C-alpha positions as CSV (number, residue, x, y, z in Angstrom):
1,M,-38.3,169.5,167.7
2,E,-40.2,171.1,164.8
3,K,-40.6,169.3,161.5
4,V,-37.3,169.3,159.7
5,K,-36.9,168.5,156.1
6,L,-33.9,167.1,154.3
7,V,-34.1,167.7,150.6
8,I,-31.8,165.9,148.1
9,Q,-31.5,168.3,145.2
10,N,-30.1,165.9,142.6
11,L,-32.6,163.1,143.4
12,N,-35.5,165.1,142.0
13,R,-35.6,167.2,145.2
14,Q,-36.8,164.2,147.2
15,E,-37.8,165.2,150.7
16,I,-37.2,163.3,153.9
17,A,-38.6,164.2,157.3
18,I,-36.1,164.4,160.1
19,E,-37.7,163.6,163.4
20,N,-34.8,163.3,165.8
21,E,-31.8,165.5,165.7
22,E,-29.7,162.9,167.5
23,K,-29.8,160.5,164.5
24,T,-27.4,160.9,161.5
25,I,-28.3,161.8,158.0
26,I,-27.3,158.3,156.8
27,F,-30.0,156.9,159.2
28,Y,-32.7,158.9,157.6
29,L,-31.5,158.1,154.1
30,G,-31.7,154.4,154.9
31,E,-35.1,154.8,156.5
32,A,-36.3,156.4,153.3
33,G,-34.9,153.5,151.2
34,I,-32.4,155.7,149.4
35,D,-29.2,153.9,148.3
36,W,-26.3,156.0,149.5
37,M,-22.6,155.2,149.0
38,Q,-20.9,153.9,152.2
39,S,-17.9,151.7,152.7
40,C,-16.9,151.7,156.3
41,G,-20.1,150.7,158.0
42,Q,-20.9,154.3,159.2
43,K,-17.8,154.5,161.4
44,G,-16.4,157.8,160.0
45,R,-13.4,156.0,158.6
46,C,-13.8,156.9,154.9
47,T,-15.5,159.6,152.9
48,T,-17.7,157.6,150.6
49,C,-20.9,158.8,152.3
50,A,-20.1,162.5,151.8
51,F,-22.7,164.9,150.6
52,E,-22.6,168.5,149.3
53,V,-24.4,171.1,151.4
54,I,-26.4,173.3,149.1
55,D,-28.4,175.2,151.7
56,G,-28.7,175.1,155.5
57,A,-25.1,174.4,156.6
58,E,-25.9,176.3,159.8
59,N,-28.6,173.6,160.6
60,L,-26.1,170.8,160.8
61,S,-24.3,169.6,163.9
62,Q,-20.7,170.7,164.5
63,L,-18.0,168.9,162.5
64,T,-17.0,165.6,164.2
65,E,-13.4,164.6,164.8
66,A,-13.5,162.4,161.8
67,E,-14.8,165.2,159.5
68,E,-12.1,167.5,160.8
69,K,-9.5,164.9,160.0
70,F,-10.7,164.4,156.5
71,R,-10.8,168.2,155.9
72,T,-7.2,168.5,157.1
73,L,-6.2,165.7,154.7
74,G,-8.0,167.4,151.8
75,R,-10.5,164.5,151.4
76,L,-13.6,166.5,152.5
77,R,-14.2,170.0,151.0
78,T,-15.6,172.8,153.0
79,N,-19.1,172.4,151.5
80,E,-19.1,168.6,152.2
81,R,-20.1,166.6,155.3
82,L,-20.2,162.9,156.1
83,A,-23.8,161.4,156.2
84,C,-22.7,159.0,158.9
85,Q,-21.5,161.8,161.1
86,A,-23.7,164.9,160.4
87,K,-27.0,165.4,162.2
88,A,-29.7,167.9,161.1
89,K,-31.2,170.4,163.5
90,G,-33.1,172.3,160.8
91,N,-34.0,172.2,157.1
92,I,-31.1,171.4,154.8
93,V,-30.7,170.9,151.0
94,I,-28.0,168.5,149.9
95,S,-26.8,166.7,146.8
96,V,-24.7,163.7,145.9
97,P,-21.2,164.7,144.7
98,E,-20.5,163.6,141.2
99,S,-17.7,161.3,142.2
100,L,-20.0,159.4,144.7
101,K,-23.0,158.8,142.4
102,L,-24.1,155.2,142.2
103,P,-24.5,153.8,138.7
104,H,-28.0,152.3,139.2
105,I,-29.6,155.6,140.3
106,K,-30.9,158.2,137.8
107,Y,-29.8,161.6,139.2
108,S,-31.4,164.9,138.3
109,K,-29.7,168.3,138.0
């Protein structure tokens, strides 16, 4: 696998190296020490770990059953994915949705 970058746009364009396309985005966020909202223990049972895809949607794994369900229910927009479900196969740029921002983190534009 070539070097893959995950860039978080509204966290001052912080970059994280993705080294294994079999691990989820939430795994790499945790490895980088980035606090990210999550309530269900990374089981795909809620949408609190959702992120907005700014660029590189084609570099993400296929939607999981959980993500399909939440889209059908209207709880996950078409430009959103779950960090506990999605895996990166190429460079992506994401951001934290306004409604899921944590109060102790200073977000950029």
